Structure formats: structure tokens, C-alpha cells
N, C-alpha and C positions, 0 to 999 in steps of 0.2 A: 278627583283624588280621594283615596280612601281616608276615612276619618282618623284612624290610628296613625297612618303615615303623615297626614297633615299636622296632627298634634305634635308628633315627634319632631317633625321639621321645624315647626314654629318654635318649640322650646330650644332646640339646638341653635337656631339662628338668633333667638332672644339672648343667648349666652355669647355666641361667637361675634356678632356685630358689635355690641358694646365692648366685648373683649379686645377688639382692635384698638379702641380708644384707650382702654386701660393699658394695653401693651405698648402703645406709643409713649406712655409716660414711665411705666414701671418695669416692663420686661420684654426684651426682644423675642424670647422664646414664646411667651403668650401671644405676642403679635403674629408670629409666623403660624402658630397653631390655629389662631382665630381666622386668619386669611384662608388657610387650607380648608378648615371645616366649613366656612362660609361658602367657598367655591364649590365644594363637593355636595353639600346639602342643598344649595340653591339650584344646582343644575340637575343632579341625578335623582331618579325616582323609580318606582316599581312599574310605572306605566310606560312600557317600551323603553325602559332604561333612563327616561328623562322626566324631570318634574313638569307636570302639566301646566303649572303657572308659568314656568320659564318658557315652555314651548309656545304658549299663547302670546307672551309679551315680548320675547326676545326679537322676533322679526321686525317689530316697530322700532325697537332700540337700535337694531343693526342698521337701520336706515338713517339714524340720527347723527348729527355732527359731534355730539358729545362723545359717543362711542368711538368714532374714528379719530377725534382729536386726542383722546387719551391713548388708545392703542397705537396710533401713529407714532407716538413718542417711543414706543417699544419696537415697532416694526422697522423703524429706521436703523436701529442697531443691527438687525438682521441684514438689511439692505447693504450696509457698509462692511459686512463681515469679511469679504475677500481681501481687504487691506491688512487683516490682522496677522501679527507675528507673536504678540504677547497673549497667548490663548488663556493663560491663567486669569489675567485681569479681565479679558473679554467675557469669559464665562461667569466671572464674578458680577460683571455689569448685567448680564442676562438674568442672573439670579436676583440681584438687588432690585431690579426694575420689573420683576414679574407682576406686582400688583397692578401696573398699568395695563396688563393684558388680562389677567384672570378676574379682577374685580369688575371691570366693565362687562365681561361675559356673564358673570354670575348675578349681577345686580338686578336684572329683570325678573329673576326667580325668587326674590325675597318678598314674602307675602305682606310685610308691614306696609308696603307702599300702596296697597290697594284697599278698597273699602272707604272708610272715613278718613280721607287723606288729611283733612284739616286737623283732626285730633291727633293722628299719628305724627304729624310734623311737629306740633308743639310739645308732644310727649318726648320725642327724640331730642329736641332742643333743650327741654328741661333736664333730661338726664345728662346731656353733655355739659351744660352750664353748671349743674349741681356738682358733678364729679370734678371738674376743673377747679371750682371754687374750694372744694374740700382739700384738694392737693395744694392749692396756693396758700390756704390758711396754714397748712403744715409747714410750708416753706417760710412763711413770714413769722411763724412762731419760733422756728429755728433761728431766724435772723434776730428776733428780739432777745433770745437766750444767749446769743453770741454776738452782740451788737458791735462791740469794739473790734473784735477779731475780724468779722466780715467786712466792716467798713475799711479796715486796713487792707484787706485783700482787694477791695474795689479800688482803693487809692493806688495800688500797685498794678492796676489794669486787669485784675482777675474778676471773675463773675461770682455772683451770689450762689451758694450751693443749692442745687435743685436735684430732683430725682434723676439718677444715672448721669448727672453732670452735664447733660446736654442743654445748656441754658438757652441756646438760640431756638431749638425746636420747641422747648417748653414755652418760651415767651411767644412763639408763633401760635401755639395752641391756646394760650391765654388770650391773645388778641382776637382769635376767631371766636372763642366763647364770649368775650366781651361784646363783640360786634353782634353776635346772635342775640345777646341779651337786650341790646338796644332795639334791634329789629323786632323782637318779641313784643315790645311795648306798642309799636305802631301796628303790628300785624294782628296780635291777639289781645291786646290790652291787659297783659299779665304784669301787674305792677311789681310782683315779687321777682320776676325774671329781669325786669329793668333794674331793680335794686342790686341783684347779683351782677348784672352786666356793668353797672357803675362801679361796684366793688372790684371787679376784675380789671376794669380800665384803670382805676386808681392803683391797683396792685402792680400794674405794669410799670408805673413810675417808681415803685419801691424796688422791683426787680432790677430796674435800670439797665436793661438790655436794649441797646440803641436800635437795632433792627426791629425788635419786638415793639418798641415805642413807635417807630416810624409807621409800621404796617397797622398798628392799632389806631393811630390817628387817621390814617387813610381809610380804614374800614369804617370808623365812626363817622367820618366826614361824608363818605358816600351814602351810607344809610340815612343820615340826617338830611342831606340834601335831597336824596331820592324820594323819601317819604314826605318831606315838607313840600316839594314841588307837586307831588301827587295830590296832596290834600289842599294845595293852595294856601298853606299857612306860612307866609313869608316872615311873620313876626317870630315864629318858632325857628325858622331858618337863620334869621339874623342873630337871635339869642344863642343858638348853637354854635355859630361861627365865632362869636365873641368868647363864648366859654372855652372853645378849643384853642383860642389864642391865649387866653388868660391862664389856663390851667398849667401849662409848662412853666410859666413864670412863678406861679404859686408853689409848684412842686420844687423848683430850684431853691426857693426860700425856706421851705418847710420840711422837705424830705432829704435826710442826710445822704442816703445811697444815691439818689438822683443827682444832687448837687456835686457829690464826689465824682461820679461818673462824667458829668459834663465838664468839670474842671480838668479831669484826666484827658478827656477828648480834646479840649482846647490846647492843653500842653502838647499832646501828641501831634496834633496837626500843625502847630506853630513852633515846634522845637528847632534847635539851631541848625542841624545838618541832616536832612532826611536821607542823604546818600549813605550815611553810616549806620542807619538804624533798621535795616531790613530784618535783623534777627530779633531785636528787642521789642519793637512796637507793633501791636496787632494791625493797626490801620496801614502802616507802611508795608507790613507783610502781605496784606491783602492786595494792595495796589501793585506790589511787586509781582505777585502771582498772576494778576490780570495782565500786566504789561508783558511778562514773558509768554503767557498764553497767546496774546495778540501777535507777538513776533513769530511764534511757532506757526500761527495761521498764515501770516504773510509769506512764509517760506513754502506753504502748501495750500494755496488759495482755493482751489476747486473742490477737492475731496478731503482736505485735511490730512492728518497723520493716521486716521482711523480711531474710532472710539476706544477700541481695545488696546491701542498702543499709547494712549495719551499719558498714562502714568509713567511708562518707561521714558518717553520723550521728555516730559517735564523734569523727571529726575536727572536725565542727562544734561538738560539745559541749566538746571540749578547747579549741578556739579561743575559745569563749565564757567558759569557767571558768578556764583556765590558758593564757593566750595564748602563753607562752614554752615550753610543753611540747608535743612532738610527739604527735599522736593515737595512741592504742593501743586495740586491742580488749580486752575484759575478760580478765584472766588467770585465767579459770575457764571450762571448756567448758560448764558448765550455765548459768552466767550469760550466756554468749554465746548459748546456745539460747533463754534467756528474752528477751534483748534483741532477738534477730533473729527469733524465731518466737513470742514470747509464751507464754502457757500451753499453747497447742497444740503449739508446737515443743518446749517443755520436756517435756511429757507424752510425745511421741513419742520423744524422746531417752532419757528415763528408761525407758520401756517397752522400747526396744531394748537398753539396757544390761542390764536384768533378764532379758530373753529370752536374751541371750548367756550371762549368768552362771549362770542357774538352770534354763533349759530342758533337757529331756532328761537330767536327772540329772548334768550335767557338773560341778556344784559338788562332787560327791562325790570327784572327782579332786583331791588336794591341790595338784598343780602347776597345773592349770587354774585352780582357785580363786585361787591365789596370783598368777598372771599377770593374771587378770581384776581382782583387787584392786589390783595395781600400776598398771594403766592407769586404774582408777577414781580412785585417789589422785592420779595424775598430772593427770587432768582437773580436779581440784579446785584446782590451783595453776597450771595452764598450759592453753593452747589446743592440746591434744595432737592434735586432729583437724583443725587448720587449717593444717598444713604437710604437704608430700608425704611427708617422712620419718616424721613422727609418725603419719599415717593409714596408711601402709604397715606400720609396725611393729605398730600396733594390729590391723590385719586379718590380717597374716601370722602373728603368734604365736598369736592366738586360734584361727585355723584349724589351725595346726600342732599345738597341744596339745588342741584340742577335736574334731578330726575323726578317724575317721569317725563320722557321726551315729548309726549303728545299733549302735555299741558303747556299752553302758551302763557308765560308769566306776564302779569300786568293786564 
């Protein structure tokens, strides 16, 4: 590769790859631009029209389960296209899920992953953890300045204000960064990254987003157990487990937003008549969407109604069963796969998740297994792969912590 071309490529990717993370939090436009620039710059070059680094490493990546697990989640949409009658929604799905296709193709051409891999990895994690910490500090400062008002919002079942109002995606990002901070202590012995990881983990309790807390605890538990078993340090393992049990109790006693959210959840789950509360209560609304999605699948068990038709069918079912409730897709990625693609779509989705998580020995890396588990749990309570931010987070972080494919973790 020519020196000038290599330098230009390096600097463009040095802006576009972190730009994806910034865009996940602050700007959908920046997110889209960063994905496009990353894909174009990583693949194309002056040498026969392709980047020589990409040409060298992509064939190995193409043979890996990580590539096919991610792209398979996109290709199955194309496989089920003949069922489609709502082409507007179907084309929107193809656009939203493009990161599943183009980022795995481009990833092998990014030069950061080669050379001193050890240094590159901890530098990338440092930037991620540092950026998320800065944004979280801003969120918590806003909470401190509007303490009573925001606590009242949480009491009414609303979320703490975060950038762009997407509290679930933001808490998911905080959980991933917090887990990476804990892993950095075991892997690199970087105490300051551990301190930031602890701060982010504690910050999850102040944010009080239940899905973010659940996946954060799962991520920390897997990393702590994985590294403690590797090192044979069972005293550390026991202490970590005790700490993870005691911490939510302490948070309930000391953190107003956390205790308010837990009280609200208890009231919501135990209120007098769930059948009357499909509109008002968030958990009841989620369970209702899952139940209706399940019933839609039972009426179309083999191939479902088609991924491109799911919105229309769910809107129709809501109008028939709950006329005053806006239609929703099932709040579960796997029920969405069942309703949209039937047994075939569900089997492909599950196979892709398993290929991503367990192919190539990647599960032996505690951080990769933790991040994979975080997304798996998120998909059980949300349509993580049905929004541009969610699908980019899923693809980006699994590639970041799972690549290169020829390196066997552990």
C-alpha cells in the first residue's frame, strides 16, 4: 500500500470508527456517516480498487463463524422476502439492519487490528470507557440539578433524561463499558480503567434502567467468574459474588432513583388488575406485545407472517384486541423472529446467535462472552436488532471484542 494512501486511510478510520460510538449516543446522522465512511475506506483502495489489507485478511474472516453469524441475521431477511406485501416496512428493515452486512465485510480492512494487538485493544477500550464516563457524568450532573423533578418522573414510571432520550440503549452502552473496565483490570492491570468501570457500574444504579442493570450485573458476573477461574483465585470469586449480592441492597437503601424505580416496579407487577392496564403500565405493555406476537406466530407457525409484514399484522391485531392501544412489535427479539419468520426464522436467528457466541472458541474470552450475554439478555426484553442504534451496537461490539478470527481466545 502506498504511504500516502495508508496515512489517509488510517486517519479517516481513526475518525469514523470512534464516530460510530459517538453517533450511538449523540447523533443518528453521525452514526450513519461513520458506518458509510468506515465501509468505503476499509474496503476500497488504489491497488486494483481494493484495500490491500482487506484483500489479505478478508478471506480468513469469510471462513469464520463470526462473519456468518452476523451476516446471517441480515441474509435471512432476503430469504423471506417473497412473503412481503408491506414493502415500505420491509425496505426499512433492510436499511436499518445494513450494519449486520457491511460492517463484517469492512472490518478485516481496518489497520488498527494488526501489529501490536495488545496495545491497540487496551487503547480502544480506554477510549470507549472514557467517552461513556464523560457522557454519564453529564447525565448525572443534570440529575443533581433537577433532583426533585427527575425523581418525580421516575416515580411516575418515566426514565431519567439521557442523550436523545433512548435510556435503554444508553444503559446498555454503560453496561458494556463498565464490563470492559472490570475486564481491563484482569487483562491489562490498568487500575484507572477499573476505577472508571466501577464508577460506570455504580452509575447504572443511579440511572435505574432495569434492563441496563440486569445486563450490567450479568456482564460483571461473567467477567469476574471467568477471570477468577482462570487465575484459580477462588477467594476473589467468593468476594465478588458477595459484593454483587450486597450492592443492590445498598443501592436500594442509599440511591433515591434506584429505590424509586424498584418501588414502582413492585407496584406495577403486583397492582390489582393487570387486564385493565395494557395502556398505562410499561411492563404490562411489554408482556401484552409478546403475548400478541406469540399468538400471531401460532397462526403462522412455519414461515410466520414475513418480517416485512410484521408491523402491519401487529397493528391489525392490536386494533382488534385493544382498540385504544397503539400497535407494537413484540418486546422480544426471538418472539419477533417467530412471528415474522416462523420456525424457520427463529431457527436461523438462534443459529446465528450460537455461531457468534460459541464459534471459534470465542466464548473462552470472558469479556466477549459477557458482551454476547449482555446482548442476548437485551434481546429477551427488547427488539435490540430493530433499531439502527441497537443493531450497530450489536455488530460493532461483537466485532470489536471478537476479532480477529484467527486468534483463539484463552
